[in-house]
KOLFIDREN-388015 format. One line per field, with one value per atom (N, C-alpha, C): residue number from 1; residue in one letter; atom name; x, y, z. Coordinates in steps of 0.02 Angstrom, whole numbers. Layout:
<nodes>
k = (NUM:...)
r = (a:...)
a = (CA:...)
x = (X:...)
y = (Y:...)
z = (Z:...)
</nodes>
This chain:
<nodes>
k = (1:1:1:2:2:2:3:3:3:4:4:4:5:5:5:6:6:6:7:7:7:8:8:8:9:9:9:10:10:10:11:11:11:12:12:12:13:13:13:14:14:14:15:15:15:16:16:16:17:17:17:18:18:18:19:19:19:20:20:20:21:21:21:22:22:22:23:23:23:24:24:24:25:25:25:26:26:26:27:27:27:28:28:28:29:29:29:30:30:30:31:31:31:32:32:32:33:33:33:34:34:34:35:35:35:36:36:36:37:37:37:38:38:38:39:39:39:40:40:40:41:41:41:42:42:42:43:43:43:44:44:44:45:45:45:46:46:46:47:47:47:48:48:48:49:49:49:50:50:50:51:51:51:52:52:52:53:53:53:54:54:54:55:55:55:56:56:56:57:57:57:58:58:58:59:59:59:60:60:60:61:61:61:62:62:62:63:63:63:64:64:64:65:65:65:66:66:66:67:67:67:68:68:68:69:69:69:70:70:70:71:71:71:72:72:72:73:73:73:74:74:74:75:75:75:76:76:76:77:77:77:78:78:78:79:79:79:80:80:80:81:81:81:82:82:82:83:83:83:84:84:84:85:85:85:86:86:86:87:87:87:88:88:88:89:89:89:90:90:90:91:91:91:92:92:92:93:93:93:94:94:94:95:95:95:96:96:96:97:97:97:98:98:98:99:99:99:100:100:100:101:101:101:102:102:102:103:103:103:104:104:104:105:105:105:106:106:106:107:107:107:108:108:108:109:109:109:110:110:110:111:111:111:112:112:112:113:113:113:114:114:114:115:115:115:116:116:116:117:117:117:118:118:118:119:119:119:120:120:120:121:121:121:122:122:122:123:123:123:124:124:124:125:125:125:126:126:126:127:127:127:128:128:128:129:129:129:130:130:130:131:131:131:132:132:132:133:133:133:134:134:134:135:135:135:136:136:136:137:137:137:138:138:138:139:139:139:140:140:140:141:141:141:142:142:142:143:143:143:144:144:144:145:145:145:146:146:146:147:147:147:148:148:148:149:149:149:150:150:150:151:151:151:152:152:152:153:153:153:154:154:154:155:155:155:156:156:156:157:157:157:158:158:158:159:159:159:160:160:160:161:161:161:162:162:162:163:163:163:164:164:164:165:165:165:166:166:166:167:167:167:168:168:168:169:169:169:170:170:170:171:171:171:172:172:172:173:173:173:174:174:174:175:175:175:176:176:176:177:177:177:178:178:178:179:179:179:180:180:180:181:181:181:182:182:182:183:183:183:184:184:184:185:185:185:186:186:186:187:187:187:188:188:188:189:189:189:190:190:190:191:191:191:192:192:192:193:193:193:194:194:194:195:195:195:196:196:196:197:197:197:198:198:198:199:199:199:200:200:200:201:201:201:202:202:202:203:203:203:204:204:204:205:205:205:206:206:206:207:207:207:208:208:208:209:209:209:210:210:210:211:211:211:212:212:212:213:213:213:214:214:214:215:215:215:216:216:216:217:217:217:218:218:218:219:219:219:220:220:220:221:221:221:222:222:222:223:223:223:224:224:224:225:225:225:226:226:226:227:227:227:228:228:228:229:229:229:230:230:230:231:231:231:232:232:232:233:233:233:234:234:234:235:235:235:236:236:236:237:237:237:238:238:238:239:239:239:240:240:240:241:241:241:242:242:242:243:243:243:244:244:244:245:245:245:246:246:246:247:247:247:248:248:248:249:249:249:250:250:250:251:251:251:252:252:252:253:253:253:254:254:254:255:255:255:256:256:256:257:257:257:258:258:258:259:259:259:260:260:260:261:261:261:262:262:262:263:263:263:264:264:264:265:265:265:266:266:266:267:267:267:268:268:268:269:269:269:270:270:270:271:271:271:272:272:272:273:273:273:274:274:274:275:275:275:276:276:276:277:277:277:278:278:278:279:279:279:280:280:280:281:281:281:282:282:282:283:283:283:284:284:284:285:285:285:286:286:286:287:287:287:288:288:288:289:289:289:290:290:290:291:291:291:292:292:292:293:293:293:294:294:294:295:295:295:296:296:296:297:297:297:298:298:298:299:299:299:300:300:300:301:301:301:302:302:302:303:303:303:304:304:304:305:305:305:306:306:306:307:307:307:308:308:308:309:309:309:310:310:310:311:311:311:312:312:312:313:313:313:314:314:314:315:315:315:316:316:316)
r = (m:m:m:v:v:v:w:w:w:h:h:h:m:m:m:e:e:e:a:a:a:i:i:i:t:t:t:a:a:a:q:q:q:n:n:n:l:l:l:t:t:t:k:k:k:k:k:k:f:f:f:n:n:n:s:s:s:f:f:f:t:t:t:a:a:a:v:v:v:d:d:d:g:g:g:l:l:l:s:s:s:l:l:l:e:e:e:i:i:i:h:h:h:e:e:e:g:g:g:e:e:e:v:v:v:f:f:f:g:g:g:l:l:l:l:l:l:g:g:g:p:p:p:n:n:n:g:g:g:a:a:a:g:g:g:k:k:k:t:t:t:t:t:t:t:t:t:i:i:i:r:r:r:m:m:m:l:l:l:a:a:a:c:c:c:i:i:i:i:i:i:s:s:s:p:p:p:t:t:t:s:s:s:g:g:g:t:t:t:a:a:a:q:q:q:i:i:i:h:h:h:g:g:g:k:k:k:e:e:e:i:i:i:t:t:t:k:k:k:d:d:d:p:p:p:t:t:t:a:a:a:v:v:v:r:r:r:a:a:a:m:m:m:v:v:v:g:g:g:v:v:v:q:q:q:t:t:t:e:e:e:s:s:s:p:p:p:s:s:s:l:l:l:y:y:y:e:e:e:r:r:r:l:l:l:t:t:t:a:a:a:s:s:s:e:e:e:n:n:n:l:l:l:e:e:e:f:f:f:f:f:f:a:a:a:k:k:k:a:a:a:y:y:y:g:g:g:m:m:m:e:e:e:d:d:d:p:p:p:a:a:a:r:r:r:i:i:i:r:r:r:f:f:f:r:r:r:i:i:i:r:r:r:e:e:e:l:l:l:l:l:l:e:e:e:f:f:f:f:f:f:d:d:d:l:l:l:w:w:w:e:e:e:r:r:r:r:r:r:e:e:e:d:d:d:r:r:r:v:v:v:a:a:a:v:v:v:f:f:f:s:s:s:k:k:k:g:g:g:m:m:m:k:k:k:q:q:q:k:k:k:l:l:l:a:a:a:i:i:i:a:a:a:r:r:r:a:a:a:i:i:i:i:i:i:h:h:h:d:d:d:p:p:p:p:p:p:v:v:v:l:l:l:f:f:f:l:l:l:d:d:d:e:e:e:p:p:p:t:t:t:s:s:s:g:g:g:l:l:l:d:d:d:p:p:p:e:e:e:s:s:s:s:s:s:k:k:k:l:l:l:i:i:i:r:r:r:d:d:d:l:l:l:i:i:i:l:l:l:k:k:k:l:l:l:s:s:s:r:r:r:m:m:m:e:e:e:k:k:k:r:r:r:t:t:t:i:i:i:l:l:l:i:i:i:s:s:s:t:t:t:h:h:h:r:r:r:l:l:l:e:e:e:d:d:d:a:a:a:e:e:e:r:r:r:i:i:i:c:c:c:n:n:n:r:r:r:v:v:v:g:g:g:i:i:i:i:i:i:l:l:l:r:r:r:g:g:g:g:g:g:l:l:l:k:k:k:v:v:v:a:a:a:g:g:g:t:t:t:p:p:p:e:e:e:e:e:e:l:l:l:r:r:r:n:n:n:r:r:r:v:v:v:a:a:a:g:g:g:e:e:e:a:a:a:k:k:k:v:v:v:e:e:e:i:i:i:r:r:r:i:i:i:l:l:l:g:g:g:s:s:s:a:a:a:s:s:s:d:d:d:y:y:y:v:v:v:r:r:r:s:s:s:v:v:v:e:e:e:g:g:g:v:v:v:p:p:p:g:g:g:v:v:v:s:s:s:g:g:g:v:v:v:e:e:e:a:a:a:k:k:k:g:g:g:s:s:s:e:e:e:l:l:l:v:v:v:v:v:v:s:s:s:t:t:t:g:g:g:d:d:d:p:p:p:g:g:g:l:l:l:t:t:t:t:t:t:p:p:p:d:d:d:i:i:i:v:v:v:r:r:r:r:r:r:v:v:v:v:v:v:e:e:e:d:d:d:g:g:g:g:g:g:q:q:q:i:i:i:l:l:l:s:s:s:v:v:v:r:r:r:p:p:p:s:s:s:l:l:l:p:p:p:s:s:s:l:l:l:e:e:e:e:e:e:t:t:t:y:y:y:l:l:l:r:r:r:i:i:i:v:v:v:e:e:e:g:g:g:m:m:m:r:r:r:g:g:g)
a = (N:CA:C:N:CA:C:N:CA:C:N:CA:C:N:CA:C:N:CA:C:N:CA:C:N:CA:C:N:CA:C:N:CA:C:N:CA:C:N:CA:C:N:CA:C:N:CA:C:N:CA:C:N:CA:C:N:CA:C:N:CA:C:N:CA:C:N:CA:C:N:CA:C:N:CA:C:N:CA:C:N:CA:C:N:CA:C:N:CA:C:N:CA:C:N:CA:C:N:CA:C:N:CA:C:N:CA:C:N:CA:C:N:CA:C:N:CA:C:N:CA:C:N:CA:C:N:CA:C:N:CA:C:N:CA:C:N:CA:C:N:CA:C:N:CA:C:N:CA:C:N:CA:C:N:CA:C:N:CA:C:N:CA:C:N:CA:C:N:CA:C:N:CA:C:N:CA:C:N:CA:C:N:CA:C:N:CA:C:N:CA:C:N:CA:C:N:CA:C:N:CA:C:N:CA:C:N:CA:C:N:CA:C:N:CA:C:N:CA:C:N:CA:C:N:CA:C:N:CA:C:N:CA:C:N:CA:C:N:CA:C:N:CA:C:N:CA:C:N:CA:C:N:CA:C:N:CA:C:N:CA:C:N:CA:C:N:CA:C:N:CA:C:N:CA:C:N:CA:C:N:CA:C:N:CA:C:N:CA:C:N:CA:C:N:CA:C:N:CA:C:N:CA:C:N:CA:C:N:CA:C:N:CA:C:N:CA:C:N:CA:C:N:CA:C:N:CA:C:N:CA:C:N:CA:C:N:CA:C:N:CA:C:N:CA:C:N:CA:C:N:CA:C:N:CA:C:N:CA:C:N:CA:C:N:CA:C:N:CA:C:N:CA:C:N:CA:C:N:CA:C:N:CA:C:N:CA:C:N:CA:C:N:CA:C:N:CA:C:N:CA:C:N:CA:C:N:CA:C:N:CA:C:N:CA:C:N:CA:C:N:CA:C:N:CA:C:N:CA:C:N:CA:C:N:CA:C:N:CA:C:N:CA:C:N:CA:C:N:CA:C:N:CA:C:N:CA:C:N:CA:C:N:CA:C:N:CA:C:N:CA:C:N:CA:C:N:CA:C:N:CA:C:N:CA:C:N:CA:C:N:CA:C:N:CA:C:N:CA:C:N:CA:C:N:CA:C:N:CA:C:N:CA:C:N:CA:C:N:CA:C:N:CA:C:N:CA:C:N:CA:C:N:CA:C:N:CA:C:N:CA:C:N:CA:C:N:CA:C:N:CA:C:N:CA:C:N:CA:C:N:CA:C:N:CA:C:N:CA:C:N:CA:C:N:CA:C:N:CA:C:N:CA:C:N:CA:C:N:CA:C:N:CA:C:N:CA:C:N:CA:C:N:CA:C:N:CA:C:N:CA:C:N:CA:C:N:CA:C:N:CA:C:N:CA:C:N:CA:C:N:CA:C:N:CA:C:N:CA:C:N:CA:C:N:CA:C:N:CA:C:N:CA:C:N:CA:C:N:CA:C:N:CA:C:N:CA:C:N:CA:C:N:CA:C:N:CA:C:N:CA:C:N:CA:C:N:CA:C:N:CA:C:N:CA:C:N:CA:C:N:CA:C:N:CA:C:N:CA:C:N:CA:C:N:CA:C:N:CA:C:N:CA:C:N:CA:C:N:CA:C:N:CA:C:N:CA:C:N:CA:C:N:CA:C:N:CA:C:N:CA:C:N:CA:C:N:CA:C:N:CA:C:N:CA:C:N:CA:C:N:CA:C:N:CA:C:N:CA:C:N:CA:C:N:CA:C:N:CA:C:N:CA:C:N:CA:C:N:CA:C:N:CA:C:N:CA:C:N:CA:C:N:CA:C:N:CA:C:N:CA:C:N:CA:C:N:CA:C:N:CA:C:N:CA:C:N:CA:C:N:CA:C:N:CA:C:N:CA:C:N:CA:C:N:CA:C:N:CA:C:N:CA:C:N:CA:C:N:CA:C:N:CA:C:N:CA:C:N:CA:C:N:CA:C:N:CA:C:N:CA:C:N:CA:C:N:CA:C:N:CA:C:N:CA:C:N:CA:C:N:CA:C:N:CA:C:N:CA:C:N:CA:C:N:CA:C:N:CA:C:N:CA:C:N:CA:C:N:CA:C:N:CA:C:N:CA:C:N:CA:C:N:CA:C:N:CA:C:N:CA:C:N:CA:C:N:CA:C:N:CA:C:N:CA:C:N:CA:C:N:CA:C:N:CA:C:N:CA:C:N:CA:C:N:CA:C:N:CA:C:N:CA:C:N:CA:C:N:CA:C:N:CA:C:N:CA:C:N:CA:C:N:CA:C:N:CA:C:N:CA:C:N:CA:C:N:CA:C:N:CA:C:N:CA:C:N:CA:C:N:CA:C:N:CA:C:N:CA:C:N:CA:C:N:CA:C:N:CA:C:N:CA:C:N:CA:C:N:CA:C:N:CA:C:N:CA:C:N:CA:C:N:CA:C:N:CA:C:N:CA:C:N:CA:C)
x = (11:64:59:59:55:126:141:208:204:248:248:312:305:363:382:446:466:487:454:472:531:532:584:610:674:704:763:772:828:862:928:966:1013:1001:1045:1062:1012:1022:1038:1094:1118:1140:1121:1145:1167:1230:1256:1273:1255:1276:1324:1389:1441:1430:1417:1409:1336:1290:1218:1197:1166:1141:1067:1050:980:941:974:943:994:969:1015:999:1032:1025:954:921:851:846:806:791:717:699:629:613:552:528:460:451:386:366:306:282:261:267:246:171:153:83:51:90:58:71:29:39:67:128:161:171:150:157:214:257:313:292:281:255:310:310:358:357:382:383:433:432:480:551:595:665:677:627:635:676:681:721:680:616:571:595:605:625:694:740:807:804:761:752:728:677:651:705:742:795:849:865:914:885:823:792:783:773:764:830:886:953:963:932:944:1006:1013:1075:1099:1164:1192:1192:1182:1187:1260:1269:1337:1358:1310:1322:1256:1260:1200:1179:1126:1103:1029:1003:933:926:872:859:788:782:716:707:659:648:715:754:817:877:867:924:951:1016:1048:1056:1036:1040:1112:1158:1228:1267:1244:1282:1251:1185:1152:1101:1124:1077:1039:1070:1036:975:983:927:872:892:843:803:838:804:752:766:719:656:662:606:565:587:551:527:471:447:447:466:470:430:387:352:376:410:437:384:399:349:326:373:352:347:294:282:337:379:436:415:366:344:366:367:385:321:313:250:234:286:272:252:264:245:173:142:75:81:25:24:56:36:63:138:160:232:273:246:282:292:239:244:290:288:332:405:419:487:513:473:495:498:454:456:525:546:612:669:661:713:721:665:667:691:707:735:684:621:572:587:589:611:557:511:461:407:403:354:282:265:196:181:230:222:215:254:251:182:158:92:37:40:-10:-10:52:58:34:48:26:-51:-81:-155:-183:-154:-177:-176:-120:-113:-157:-160:-201:-275:-296:-366:-376:-327:-331:-336:-298:-298:-349:-391:-445:-417:-363:-332:-330:-360:-355:-382:-437:-468:-423:-376:-332:-261:-254:-187:-147:-182:-147:-142:-163:-158:-89:-63:1:-10:39:34:29:53:49:-23:-72:-142:-177:-141:-171:-179:-230:-238:-185:-177:-127:-141:-206:-225:-210:-222:-208:-133:-94:-21:3:-27:-6:-24:-82:-101:-51:-33:14:83:102:167:169:113:111:111:75:76:147:182:252:295:282:323:314:256:243:239:263:259:295:350:389:366:307:274:317:342:384:341:368:329:326:373:377:369:328:316:329:369:382:346:304:267:285:315:337:284:247:194:146:112:72:12:-12:-70:-52:13:35:9:-22:-45:-109:-140:-201:-263:-317:-380:-411:-460:-488:-513:-544:-571:-515:-462:-405:-368:-363:-330:-366:-432:-471:-461:-458:-447:-380:-327:-261:-262:-294:-299:-333:-389:-426:-383:-344:-301:-246:-219:-166:-195:-255:-288:-300:-321:-335:-270:-215:-151:-129:-141:-121:-164:-229:-275:-277:-281:-290:-224:-171:-107:-57:-78:-36:34:35:99:116:180:202:214:182:185:210:262:287:271:233:212:244:273:293:240:214:161:159:137:122:48:10:-63:-87:-103:-120:-184:-229:-291:-275:-225:-204:-181:-137:-110:-165:-211:-265:-310:-321:-369:-338:-273:-247:-190:-161:-101:-120:-89:-97:-57:3:45:77:97:132:193:242:301:313:332:346:421:444:515:528:579:594:670:697:769:807:779:814:808:772:765:693:680:612:597:551:539:487:437:384:350:328:292:236:182:127:66:11:-51:-76:-117:-145:-179:-212:-247:-197:-141:-91:-62:-50:-23:-74:-137:-190:-194:-191:-195:-135:-78:-18:-26:-60:-69:-131:-184:-248:-259:-220:-234:-300:-347:-412:-456:-497:-545:-604:-642:-702:-762:-820:-882:-927:-951:-995:-1067:-1110:-1181:-1225:-1264:-1309:-1377:-1403:-1466:-1517:-1579:-1633:-1639:-1627:-1629:-1559:-1554:-1489:-1451:-1387:-1345:-1326:-1324:-1302:-1345:-1408:-1453:-1430:-1384:-1365:-1292:-1257:-1186:-1178:-1218:-1211:-1227:-1278:-1297:-1238:-1203:-1150:-1086:-1074:-1012:-1004:-1060:-1057:-1045:-1042:-1032:-959:-948:-879:-841:-780:-738:-741:-786:-791:-746:-702:-655:-672:-717:-735:-796:-837:-897:-902:-915:-923:-986:-1025:-1086:-1074:-1089:-1083:-1149:-1193:-1260:-1298:-1315:-1353:-1306:-1241:-1193:-1156:-1155:-1115:-1049:-993:-928:-899:-895:-876:-806:-760:-693:-693:-665:-665:-606:-581:-524:-543:-604:-625:-697:-706:-774:-818:-788:-826:-859:-823:-848:-898:-884:-923:-984:-982:-1036:-1106:-1115:-1182:-1208:-1163:-1184:-1201:-1162:-1175:-1244:-1257:-1321:-1379:-1371:-1424:-1439:-1387:-1396:-1434:-1415:-1449:-1523:-1537:-1606:-1647:-1617:-1652:-1672:-1631:-1645:-1688:-1719:-1767:-1738:-1674:-1643:-1662:-1673:-1685:-1622:-1591:-1526:-1536:-1503:-1508:-1450:-1391:-1334:-1279:-1241:-1184:-1124:-1068:-1010:-945:-905:-838:-795:-757:-717:-643:-609:-537:-503:-443:-408:-394:-397:-380:-305:-284:-213:-174:-205:-172:-159:-210:-200:-146:-150:-101:-31:-23:42:70:28:51:72:33:51:116:124:186:247:241:297:313:261:271:308:286:318:391:407:477:520:490:529:542:490:494:548)
y = (-1043:-999:-996:-935:-927:-924:-966:-967:-933:-885:-848:-862:-868:-866:-793:-777:-708:-697:-649:-632:-583:-538:-486:-483:-486:-474:-426:-381:-334:-332:-330:-327:-267:-220:-162:-127:-120:-88:-13:8:77:106:169:203:273:288:356:388:451:492:544:532:573:574:632:634:626:622:616:542:522:453:453:423:422:365:307:250:226:215:204:139:85:22:-7:-5:-26:-103:-132:-204:-213:-265:-269:-341:-362:-427:-417:-439:-434:-504:-524:-592:-600:-661:-676:-663:-626:-614:-555:-521:-465:-398:-349:-280:-243:-219:-185:-111:-67:5:36:70:106:180:203:270:313:377:422:489:541:607:610:664:674:670:636:632:581:539:490:430:419:362:309:323:273:253:303:289:257:280:251:177:161:91:49:72:35:27:80:76:25:20:-31:-101:-111:-178:-201:-153:-171:-174:-166:-168:-114:-55:2:39:42:68:17:20:-28:2:-40:-13:2:49:63:6:-18:-77:-111:-171:-211:-246:-286:-322:-338:-370:-391:-450:-489:-546:-539:-555:-559:-633:-665:-737:-775:-757:-793:-771:-729:-706:-640:-637:-580:-521:-461:-404:-385:-398:-378:-431:-495:-549:-572:-565:-591:-541:-480:-428:-445:-484:-503:-546:-595:-638:-598:-550:-508:-466:-435:-392:-431:-494:-535:-550:-546:-564:-504:-443:-384:-340:-306:-255:-189:-135:-70:-18:17:75:136:180:239:294:347:399:432:442:468:407:403:341:320:366:348:305:327:291:329:295:328:356:422:455:448:441:437:367:318:250:236:185:165:125:110:69:1:-30:-96:-93:-41:-35:-24:15:24:-42:-82:-146:-194:-193:-237:-219:-154:-130:-154:-145:-163:-238:-275:-349:-373:-345:-365:-341:-282:-255:-300:-332:-378:-448:-457:-521:-570:-549:-595:-601:-662:-673:-701:-741:-775:-724:-709:-658:-676:-740:-762:-749:-765:-754:-679:-637:-564:-539:-561:-539:-558:-620:-645:-602:-590:-553:-480:-449:-380:-377:-424:-425:-437:-486:-504:-443:-405:-347:-289:-275:-219:-232:-294:-310:-305:-329:-326:-253:-209:-138:-96:-131:-97:-46:-65:-21:-52:-112:-148:-107:-73:-34:25:44:101:79:15:-13:20:46:76:152:179:252:269:326:348:368:353:366:441:483:556:580:544:567:537:494:461:510:499:538:514:552:534:466:452:388:330:340:288:275:329:321:281:295:260:186:170:100:66:100:72:62:109:104:42:27:-33:-96:-93:-149:-161:-108:-113:-147:-129:-156:-232:-258:-330:-369:-339:-372:-440:-445:-507:-553:-538:-580:-592:-538:-547:-561:-600:-613:-554:-506:-449:-384:-339:-275:-217:-169:-108:-49:-15:42:104:153:214:268:285:337:324:265:247:292:330:373:447:462:532:573:629:676:654:600:576:604:613:635:577:590:538:476:488:431:386:418:379:345:379:349:286:289:230:173:190:141:104:143:114:71:96:56:-11:-9:-70:-118:-91:-134:-166:-128:-156:-214:-204:-257:-318:-306:-360:-399:-362:-394:-437:-411:-447:-509:-502:-557:-610:-586:-634:-665:-626:-651:-667:-658:-675:-643:-582:-547:-513:-509:-471:-399:-351:-282:-237:-199:-149:-80:-41:25:78:128:187:240:271:321:373:434:487:485:450:453:398:420:372:334:364:328:269:276:219:161:178:126:93:134:108:59:74:34:-29:-27:-84:-123:-97:-130:-179:-239:-287:-262:-237:-209:-145:-102:-41:-32:4:22:96:127:199:209:244:258:331:343:412:418:470:482:418:384:326:261:260:199:178:112:88:89:132:143:96:78:35:2:-61:-96:-139:-146:-187:-176:-209:-197:-127:-95:-30:-33:-90:-98:-99:-135:-138:-69:-30:37:82:75:114:98:33:12:39:40:65:138:177:248:261:227:245:213:159:123:89:104:71:102:59:83:116:154:186:167:164:152:212:243:301:280:292:272:334:347:404:382:418:398:454:435:485:513:578:608:616:620:634:570:568:508:499:553:549:502:491:446:373:358:287:273:324:315:258:260:210:140:135:69:37:77:51:38:76:69:-2:-35:-102:-158:-142:-194:-219:-286:-312:-291:-269:-248:-173:-137:-64:-31:13:45:119:147:217:236:281:304:379:414:486:505:551:574:642:648:712:727:762:776:711:695:633:575:584:532:503:436:401:380:398:376:326:263:208:183:181:154:80:40:-33:-65:-119:-153:-189:-216:-255:-237:-189:-167:-224:-270:-326:-368:-374:-416:-379:-316:-279:-242:-222:-180:-212:-277:-305:-298:-308:-302:-229:-183:-111:-92:-112:-96:-126:-190:-224:-187:-165:-131:-65:-27:37:25:-25:-40:-64:-107:-132:-75:-22:35:88:69:113:160:152:197:178:229:218:236:186:196:217:271:296:270:263:237:212:163:136:137:166:172:163:112:108:166:196:254:238:235:222:279:298:349:322:365:344:329:294:280:346:396:462:492:491:517:477:410:366:382:387:402:468:520:586:583:547:543:504:449:410:451:484:524:581:613:669:645:586:557:541:517:499:560:612:674:707:702:734:701)
z = (708:682:605:578:505:477:429:399:331:321:257:218:152:108:99:106:97:24:-8:-77:-77:-28:-25:47:55:121:111:158:155:224:224:286:285:329:338:272:230:165:175:147:157:90:77:17:34:19:30:-36:-42:-100:-72:-81:-50:26:56:129:150:101:118:121:175:182:165:107:84:116:123:157:209:270:326:364:345:381:381:323:319:314:358:355:346:307:284:263:276:250:218:157:123:101:121:108:35:11:-58:-66:-119:-135:-99:-56:-20:-55:-39:-61:0:-6:50:31:75:62:100:65:96:101:163:174:204:185:215:180:214:182:124:86:32:59:23:44:99:115:169:147:80:55:20:7:-24:-94:-137:-206:-209:-168:-166:-146:-98:-77:-135:-171:-228:-282:-294:-346:-329:-264:-243:-250:-226:-229:-301:-347:-418:-456:-421:-452:-504:-493:-537:-511:-444:-413:-362:-346:-298:-228:-176:-108:-90:-45:-19:28:67:109:123:153:164:99:104:44:50:-3:-4:-50:-40:-84:-112:-176:-209:-228:-196:-205:-200:-151:-136:-176:-226:-266:-237:-228:-195:-244:-223:-268:-284:-237:-248:-287:-282:-314:-379:-386:-445:-473:-490:-512:-576:-621:-683:-669:-623:-605:-570:-528:-493:-543:-590:-639:-680:-692:-730:-689:-622:-579:-556:-573:-549:-607:-595:-640:-602:-636:-601:-639:-603:-631:-592:-626:-593:-589:-552:-540:-605:-652:-718:-765:-805:-843:-891:-916:-960:-1019:-1057:-1116:-1179:-1235:-1298:-1329:-1325:-1344:-1418:-1460:-1533:-1554:-1511:-1527:-1503:-1532:-1509:-1445:-1414:-1353:-1366:-1422:-1440:-1453:-1488:-1505:-1442:-1393:-1330:-1295:-1290:-1255:-1291:-1357:-1396:-1385:-1385:-1374:-1306:-1253:-1186:-1176:-1210:-1206:-1231:-1288:-1316:-1271:-1242:-1197:-1136:-1114:-1057:-1077:-1141:-1162:-1189:-1199:-1229:-1303:-1328:-1398:-1444:-1417:-1458:-1480:-1545:-1569:-1551:-1555:-1539:-1465:-1423:-1350:-1335:-1369:-1360:-1380:-1439:-1463:-1414:-1389:-1342:-1278:-1253:-1190:-1198:-1255:-1268:-1266:-1302:-1304:-1234:-1199:-1131:-1085:-1087:-1043:-1064:-1128:-1151:-1137:-1141:-1124:-1048:-1010:-936:-913:-945:-926:-965:-1003:-1040:-1090:-1125:-1175:-1245:-1253:-1316:-1375:-1363:-1418:-1439:-1396:-1411:-1429:-1446:-1455:-1511:-1563:-1620:-1614:-1558:-1547:-1518:-1540:-1511:-1438:-1398:-1326:-1311:-1357:-1347:-1336:-1364:-1358:-1297:-1259:-1200:-1142:-1101:-1039:-989:-935:-884:-854:-841:-812:-859:-925:-974:-979:-976:-978:-917:-859:-798:-803:-832:-841:-889:-943:-991:-959:-915:-881:-836:-804:-761:-805:-861:-909:-933:-949:-972:-919:-854:-800:-790:-812:-801:-867:-922:-987:-986:-947:-944:-888:-859:-809:-746:-715:-656:-594:-546:-485:-437:-445:-399:-439:-412:-447:-399:-421:-382:-415:-376:-402:-361:-394:-360:-372:-320:-325:-383:-384:-443:-458:-408:-422:-419:-418:-413:-472:-456:-508:-544:-521:-555:-520:-559:-529:-490:-446:-403:-441:-499:-538:-564:-592:-618:-560:-503:-444:-423:-421:-401:-451:-515:-567:-557:-542:-531:-468:-414:-352:-366:-404:-419:-460:-506:-548:-506:-458:-414:-373:-346:-308:-352:-413:-461:-476:-486:-499:-440:-380:-320:-310:-317:-302:-357:-419:-474:-496:-493:-519:-464:-400:-342:-345:-371:-375:-309:-293:-234:-258:-223:-247:-190:-205:-158:-187:-148:-171:-126:-157:-118:-133:-80:-92:-37:-59:-10:8:-35:-29:18:79:131:116:78:62:16:-27:-69:-24:23:67:108:133:176:137:74:35:3:-10:-49:-16:38:66:122:119:174:235:221:275:250:296:277:323:297:336:331:386:386:385:333:325:339:380:402:405:374:373:352:302:274:312:368:407:413:413:423:498:518:590:619:579:604:545:554:501:532:495:520:476:493:457:476:433:453:521:535:599:657:648:701:716:663:673:708:689:722:796:812:882:922:889:923:943:900:913:956:940:970:1038:1052:1114:1105:1148:1145:1091:1062:1012:1048:1010:1037:994:1027:991:1004:950:957:945:995:991:996:943:944:968:1018:1051:1045:1039:1039:1110:1118:1185:1213:1279:1311:1324:1302:1312:1385:1423:1493:1535:1513:1550:1548:1502:1493:1510:1536:1553:1603:1657:1710:1685:1640:1613:1577:1537:1494:1533:1586:1625:1653:1664:1694:1645:1580:1530:1532:1537:1536:1474:1482:1425:1412:1446:1438:1490:1465:1512:1525:1485:1496:1455:1482:1446:1454:1397:1399:1361:1389:1354:1323:1257:1223:1189:1223:1196:1188:1125:1112:1095:1104:1085:1144:1148:1198:1165:1195:1169:1218:1196:1241:1222:1271:1259:1276:1229:1239:1204:1231:1200:1136:1134:1076:1058:1012:995:968:931:902:956:1012:1067:1112:1125:1175:1146:1082:1055:1062:1047:1056:1128:1178:1248:1266:1238:1251:1223:1161:1129:1168:1188:1225:1290:1326:1390:1381:1328:1316:1300:1257:1237:1298:1339:1399:1445:1447:1490:1455:1399:1367:1315:1296:1247:1176:1135:1063:1024:994:961:888:869:800:757:786:748:795:769:807:759:783:738:776:757:788:763:808:789:796:738:737:700:719:680:610:559:491:489:436:428:423:393:387:456:499:567:604:596:629:606:539:510:537:537:560:633:673:745:755:718:725:703:645:618:667:692:740:802:827:887:876:815:801:792:763:754:821:865:931:972)
</nodes>
C-alpha cells in the first residue's frame, strides 16, 4: 500500500455568485510533490477553484486545507504557503525583471535584502533570464513574461504552486519551455503543483494525475493511464506484417491474454488486457508461423480523446 501525504484537500467546496453556482460541492485530494491537472471546458469552475484554494476569494460553503491549514480559518498562513500564477502574467511592464521580483518579494513579506537578492538571482538563473535582469519587462516576449510570472509566484519559496493556464497563448516552442520548467520545479524542488489547463497535451506530458471538472463538480480523477483504461477498456496492439495479416489471425487468437484479433490489410489489430505481458508472445507466434514483422505499436487513445469521450458521456 502506498501512503501519500496530502498537500491539498478540499471538502464540498462551493462558490455561488448570486444565483450562479460556479463550483458545486467539489472534493479533492492532491498528494505532496505531485503535478495535478484540473481539466475542463470554459466556465467549468477551474479558475474559481484555484482562487478559493489560494484564498483570493472565499467559498460560499465547504472548506479546504493546504498542508493542514484551513482556507476559511487561517487564510494568512495559507497565502504564505502558496504561489499563484494567473492566466494573464500581471507584471509591471515599466519595471525591470529584477525590480518586478524585488517588489513581489517584499509584497510577500520577505524582509532580508540579502535573502531577496539571492532568491532573485537564483530564480532568474533557473528560468534563464539572468542576462535580461536589467531589461524592462515591456520588451520581453510572451514566453519570457510567462517565465517571469512563474518566478514571481515562487519568489517566497512556497511548497504549493497554482498555475492557471500556464501555456495559454504561447507558441509551441515557448509552451514546451514552460512544460519543461514545471517538470523541473516538481522534480528538483519537490513542489506540489496544481495546473488548470485547456491544453490536453500539457496535462498528458507533465501531470501525475488529472481531474475532470464539469459544471463546477469534479467528475473523475486519476492518472492519465487510469482515465484511458476507463474509456478504452482493453488496450490494442497494432502489428504491421509484410504481406497479408489475415494469414496470422488464427496463430494469434490462441495466445493467452488475447481477447480479439482483426486483420486490416497488412495490419493485425490485437485486443488484450495487458499489452506488456502479451506482446512478446504475440510477436513470437507470428514469427514462428513465418511472418515478417515491420512494426509493433501499442494503441491507446490520447488523453484528449479520453477527455472528450468522458465529457461527452457525462453531458449525455
